[in-house]
C-alpha atoms as one frame of an Amber mdcrd trajectory, in Angstrom:
protein
 -56.980  -8.275-115.554 -56.216  -9.960-112.622 -55.110 -13.110-112.178 -57.232
 -15.652-110.128 -55.882 -17.250-107.546 -56.623 -20.163-105.896 -57.512 -19.515
-101.686 -55.761 -22.273-100.375 -52.999 -20.831-101.976 -51.811 -18.791 -99.226
 -51.622 -21.457 -96.769 -49.125 -23.310 -99.093 -45.034 -23.185 -99.748 -45.602
 -22.155-103.131 -41.760 -23.253-103.962 -42.706 -26.658-102.974 -44.566 -27.334
-105.782 -45.854 -29.323-107.200 -45.866 -32.143-104.594 -43.830 -35.157-104.632
 -46.919 -37.180-104.985 -47.021 -40.049-107.564 -49.908 -38.541-110.346 -53.418
 -39.549-109.546 -52.505 -39.660-105.725 -55.332 -38.997-103.696 -53.384 -37.298
-101.122 -53.857 -34.030-102.943 -57.855 -34.309-102.827 -56.987 -34.411 -98.472
 -54.791 -31.766 -98.430 -57.161 -29.851-100.390 -60.227 -30.768 -98.454 -58.641
 -29.850 -95.100 -57.373 -26.229 -95.972 -60.875 -25.720 -97.665 -62.154 -26.437
 -94.114 -59.243 -24.127 -92.662 -60.815 -21.846 -94.930 -64.452 -21.764 -94.500
 -63.568 -21.772 -90.380 -62.394 -18.066 -91.076 -58.203 -18.736 -90.431 -56.555
 -16.751 -92.301 -53.006 -18.523 -91.869 -51.621 -21.285 -90.445 -50.265 -19.808
 -87.099 -52.503 -20.975 -84.512 -51.603 -24.743 -86.173 -48.935 -27.575 -84.987
 -48.819 -30.009 -87.611 -47.007 -33.526 -86.521 -46.524 -36.364 -89.289 -44.496
 -39.681 -89.241 -42.957 -41.551 -91.976 -44.747 -41.983 -95.276 -46.464 -40.522
 -98.289 -49.307 -39.100 -96.622 -46.737 -37.222 -94.044 -45.666 -35.250 -96.881
 -48.851 -33.374 -96.403 -48.028 -30.697 -94.149 -44.072 -31.064 -94.282 -42.857
 -29.142 -96.425 -46.049 -27.879 -98.147 -47.963 -25.967 -95.565 -46.848 -22.799
 -94.435 -47.182 -23.622 -90.725 -45.017 -25.002 -87.686 -44.563 -28.580 -88.340
 -42.876 -31.475 -86.899 -41.489 -34.227 -89.048 -40.668 -37.164 -86.454 -39.930
 -41.080 -86.881 -42.328 -44.024 -87.688 -45.722 -44.557 -85.718 -44.065 -41.462
 -83.678 -45.850 -38.739 -84.334 -49.310 -38.678 -81.937 -46.413 -38.348 -78.621
 -45.212 -35.652 -79.941 -48.641 -33.694 -80.632 -49.765 -34.543 -77.399 -47.004
 -33.179 -76.379 -47.228 -30.034 -77.691 -50.960 -29.923 -77.164 -49.932 -30.339
 -72.955 -47.453 -27.272 -73.321 -49.626 -25.390 -75.969 -52.952 -26.466 -75.373
 -54.137 -22.889 -77.372 -52.797 -24.530 -80.397 -54.616 -26.926 -82.728 -52.339
 -29.875 -82.854 -53.473 -31.792 -86.318 -51.848 -34.783 -87.026 -51.104 -36.526
 -90.830 -50.331 -40.018 -91.114 -50.991 -43.047 -93.302 -52.481 -46.402 -92.693
 -49.076 -48.103 -91.895 -47.785 -44.615 -89.478 -50.524 -44.859 -87.726 -52.691
 -48.229 -87.507 -49.135 -50.101 -87.851 -46.281 -49.253 -86.113 -47.947 -46.792
 -84.052 -51.907 -47.899 -83.205 -50.749 -48.179 -79.723 -50.201 -44.439 -79.485
 -53.107 -43.803 -81.357 -55.949 -45.652 -79.265 -54.177 -44.525 -76.211 -54.744
 -40.794 -77.943 -57.938 -41.755 -78.327 -58.726 -43.194 -74.685 -57.606 -40.139
 -73.314 -59.459 -38.345 -75.243 -56.687 -35.994 -76.010 -57.586 -32.448 -78.277
 -55.901 -33.332 -80.850 -57.028 -34.145 -84.893 -55.773 -37.273 -86.567 -56.223
 -37.442 -90.373 -55.624 -40.849 -91.884 -54.644 -41.540 -95.511 -55.566 -44.825
 -95.738 -54.098 -46.312 -99.382 -54.370 -50.252 -97.904 -50.590 -51.230 -98.725
 -47.651 -49.354 -97.315 -47.548 -47.626-100.533 -44.137 -45.792-100.288 -41.945
 -48.750 -99.777 -43.463 -51.158-102.140 -46.956 -51.977-101.608 -46.395 -54.736
 -98.885 -49.546 -55.751 -97.080 -50.852 -53.412 -94.126 -52.907 -53.501 -91.289
 -55.666 -52.357 -93.422 -55.299 -54.239 -96.757 -58.586 -56.500 -97.109 -58.657
 -59.738 -97.254 -57.395 -61.670-100.493 -55.962 -58.757-101.598 -52.204 -59.550
-103.844 -49.675 -56.700-102.736 -45.544 -57.538-102.932 -46.163 -59.272 -99.264
 -48.866 -61.670-100.013 -48.693 -62.411-103.750 -51.153 -65.194-103.263 -53.697
 -62.801-101.992 -53.653 -61.376 -97.994 -54.942 -64.169 -95.619 -54.829 -61.644
 -92.556 -58.613 -59.865 -92.012 -58.105 -55.930 -91.490 -58.845 -52.880 -88.886
 -62.106 -51.641 -88.156 -60.437 -48.581 -87.136 -63.468 -46.263 -86.691 -65.248
 -48.669 -85.070 -61.949 -49.280 -82.915 -61.175 -45.787 -81.762 -64.598 -45.247
 -81.314 -64.596 -47.910 -78.742 -61.244 -46.580 -77.486 -62.989 -43.508 -76.257
 -62.918 -40.581 -79.148 -65.100 -37.718 -79.308 -65.427 -37.636 -83.374 -64.943
 -40.451 -85.554 -66.074 -40.939 -89.221 -64.134 -42.137 -92.365 -64.557 -41.263
 -95.850 -62.853 -41.640 -99.358 -61.372 -39.569-101.578 -64.785 -40.024-103.933
 -67.053 -38.081-101.020 -64.671 -34.657-100.878 -67.866 -32.384 -99.546 -68.482
 -34.609 -97.063 -64.621 -34.906 -96.331 -64.258 -31.047 -95.742 -67.142 -31.172
 -93.582 -65.841 -33.593 -91.042 -62.409 -31.852 -91.146 -64.871 -28.974 -89.802
 -65.936 -30.658 -87.474 -63.091 -32.523 -86.290 -61.118 -29.389 -85.867 -63.856
 -27.756 -83.462 -63.676 -30.633 -81.369 -63.127 -30.537 -77.555 -61.840 -33.865
 -77.331 -59.362 -36.297 -79.542 -61.199 -36.598 -82.972 -60.054 -39.059 -86.070
 -61.141 -39.164 -89.559 -59.887 -41.958 -91.920 -59.865 -41.382 -95.259 -59.968
 -44.278 -98.278 -57.248 -43.102-100.747 -56.620 -44.250-104.402 -52.911 -45.005
-104.775 -52.388 -45.945-109.074 -48.814 -46.740-108.122 -49.075 -49.675-106.287
 -53.240 -51.052-104.801 -54.494 -49.639-107.672 -52.415 -51.767-110.584 -52.630
 -54.780-108.812 -56.379 -54.885-108.348 -56.330 -53.896-111.945 -57.469 -50.207
-111.598 -54.206 -48.334-112.351 -56.161 -45.702-113.824 -57.446 -42.570-110.192
 -60.552 -42.567-111.884 -61.110 -45.962-112.006 -60.118 -46.250-108.334 -62.695
 -43.332-107.556 -65.443 -44.615-109.253 -64.903 -48.233-107.563 -64.821 -46.090
-103.920 -68.288 -44.792-105.164 -69.720 -48.258-106.452 -68.631 -49.923-103.246
 -69.326 -47.627-100.450 -72.345 -47.777 -98.446 -73.801 -45.220 -95.450 -72.759
 -46.147 -92.104 -76.768 -45.457 -91.079 -77.666 -47.536 -93.953 -75.306 -50.534
 -92.403 -76.450 -49.777 -88.989 -80.444 -50.520 -90.236 -78.757 -53.513 -91.946
 -77.482 -55.086 -88.183 -74.065 -54.125 -89.271 -73.393 -57.189 -91.090 -69.717
 -58.172 -92.115 -69.490 -56.495 -95.681 -66.823 -56.071 -98.083 -68.012 -52.553
 -98.899 -66.439 -49.211 -97.065 -68.947 -48.091 -94.510 -68.695 -44.510 -94.834
 -70.155 -41.222 -92.602 -69.920 -40.205 -88.783 -69.309 -42.882 -86.075 -69.286
 -41.327 -83.052 -70.077 -37.089 -82.139 -70.143 -36.822 -78.890 -69.210 -34.178
 -75.617 -66.935 -34.499 -72.704 -63.745 -33.294 -71.092 -60.819 -33.561 -73.351
 -57.706 -34.982 -71.115 -55.934 -31.330 -71.410 -58.741 -29.337 -69.929 -58.857
 -32.519 -67.316 -55.156 -31.997 -66.770 -54.601 -28.203 -66.348 -57.639 -28.491
 -63.659 -55.349 -30.685 -61.813 -52.427 -28.789 -62.022 -54.312 -26.032 -60.898
 -55.958 -27.541 -57.434 -52.386 -28.789 -57.026 -50.566 -25.398 -57.285 -53.270
 -23.942 -54.887 -52.642 -26.810 -52.116 -49.477 -26.412 -51.945
């Protein structure tokens, strides 16, 4: 009898398994959803992909696990590298994986300008609401009042609403889900990979090791249930007047069609060459 093998295994370097992620981490769910989306889109391998990542737990999703070309760069600098790859090799699918500290902290300027330019890359950000790898410090995404190693009496800073921020910046596709919404996340990744412009997906992800134990939810299942109980659809949130809420607003924030940066720059290069 033939042994069953999960379809996603063909995209992985099996010698890297098991992963270095903490038990119960949400990054495995994110990676699985991504590879399921790739499978459903008909890719038999990852030869037409290039992955870029910076520093942090989420940066380990593609490198070294995916059987593909990947570039592991310095903290916060994955997007400039991804932009360079896309401009030189526009036929490739360029995907950035990163965490909230990497992309919304040190790399925020790059993230915003990539959205403004509408460069044809996909960015998938795992948001565990702290700097998970370096000890659980407060991040730009840490909710108000949460205790962390750098805010022992509770966070007094308001956190970014990255979905709205990148929608306003000019992204073609923006969505937010949690790891408790794997089917919706997988479907959004499919859309993002087919978007002819900048696409961004924020994934609220459990970190039992740091964030979870500080809010009294050290078990992964407790955090997933917390995500479910504290999520509201973007449609309902808009119907209620987009009022301030402590819940996670999930869904698709924008999906629009407009020319991408790579497309426009190659048109301009062609025009310049014809006038030489």
